[in-house]
C-alpha positions as CSV (number, residue, x, y, z in Angstrom):
1,M,117.6,105.0,92.2
2,N,116.1,108.5,92.9
3,S,115.7,109.7,96.5
4,N,112.5,111.7,95.8
5,P,109.4,110.6,97.6
6,P,107.2,108.3,95.3
7,P,104.5,110.9,94.4
8,D,107.2,113.5,93.6
9,R,109.1,110.9,91.5
10,I,105.9,109.9,89.7
11,R,105.2,113.6,88.8
12,E,108.8,114.1,87.7
13,L,108.6,111.0,85.4
14,C,105.3,112.1,83.9
15,A,106.8,115.5,83.1
16,Q,109.8,113.9,81.6
17,A,107.6,111.6,79.5
18,L,105.8,114.6,78.0
19,R,109.0,116.2,77.0
20,A,110.8,113.0,75.8
21,E,111.7,112.0,72.3
22,S,111.1,108.4,71.1
23,P,114.4,106.8,72.1
24,E,114.3,107.9,75.7
25,L,110.5,107.6,76.2
26,E,110.7,103.8,76.5
27,Q,113.1,104.0,79.5
28,I,111.1,106.8,81.2
29,M,107.9,104.8,80.8
30,K,109.6,101.7,82.3
31,E,110.7,103.8,85.3
32,L,107.2,105.3,85.6
33,R,105.6,101.9,85.6
34,D,108.0,100.7,88.3
35,A,107.4,103.8,90.4
36,L,103.6,103.4,90.1
37,H,103.9,99.7,91.0
38,Q,106.0,100.4,94.1
39,H,103.7,103.2,95.2
40,A,100.7,100.9,94.8
41,I,102.3,98.3,97.0
42,F,103.1,101.0,99.6
43,L,99.5,102.2,99.6
44,R,98.1,98.7,99.9
45,R,100.4,98.0,102.9
46,M,99.5,101.3,104.5
47,S,95.8,100.9,104.1
48,T,96.0,97.3,105.5
49,E,97.8,98.6,108.6
50,I,95.2,101.4,109.1
51,L,92.3,99.0,108.7
52,N,93.8,96.4,111.0
53,H,94.0,99.0,113.8
54,L,90.5,100.4,113.5
55,P,87.9,99.2,116.0
56,S,85.6,96.5,114.7
57,E,82.2,97.7,113.7
58,R,80.7,94.2,114.2
59,I,79.0,95.1,117.4
60,T,76.0,93.0,118.4
61,A,72.6,94.6,118.7
62,A,72.6,93.9,122.4
63,E,75.9,95.8,122.8
64,R,74.4,98.8,121.0
65,G,71.4,98.6,123.4
66,E,68.9,97.7,120.8
67,T,65.9,95.5,121.4
68,T,64.1,93.3,119.0
69,A,61.5,96.0,118.5
70,T,64.0,98.7,117.6
71,R,65.8,96.4,115.1
72,S,62.6,95.5,113.3
73,K,61.8,99.2,112.8
74,E,65.2,100.1,111.3
75,P,64.5,98.9,107.7
76,Q,61.2,100.9,107.6
77,A,62.9,104.0,108.9
78,Q,65.3,103.8,105.9
79,G,62.4,103.5,103.4
80,K,62.5,99.7,103.2
81,T,60.3,97.0,104.4
82,A,61.7,93.9,106.0
83,G,62.4,91.1,103.6
84,T,62.1,93.1,100.4
85,K,64.8,94.4,98.0
86,P,65.1,98.1,97.3
87,S,63.6,99.1,94.0
88,K,65.9,100.2,91.2
89,A,64.9,103.7,89.9
90,R,65.2,104.3,86.2
91,V,67.0,107.4,85.0
92,R,65.8,108.7,81.6
């Protein structure tokens, strides 16, 4: 096992794959696939840890200091009317 950090190892394996001949390419691609898989697992775990430590954005309107009147005006302020779906603009 190589001691390089995963992104460095992935870059190294990509460079090796570009230079490799057919017999060794299969082994390099296997190592690259494994390195990418391990790095994806690491990133998922890291993002889960980060997201679990963020403050919740599910704050009630009362906690934000809103009244019923201010909440009913919000959709109109964003160009929407209450109870309607936003229109889909066509691009030509």
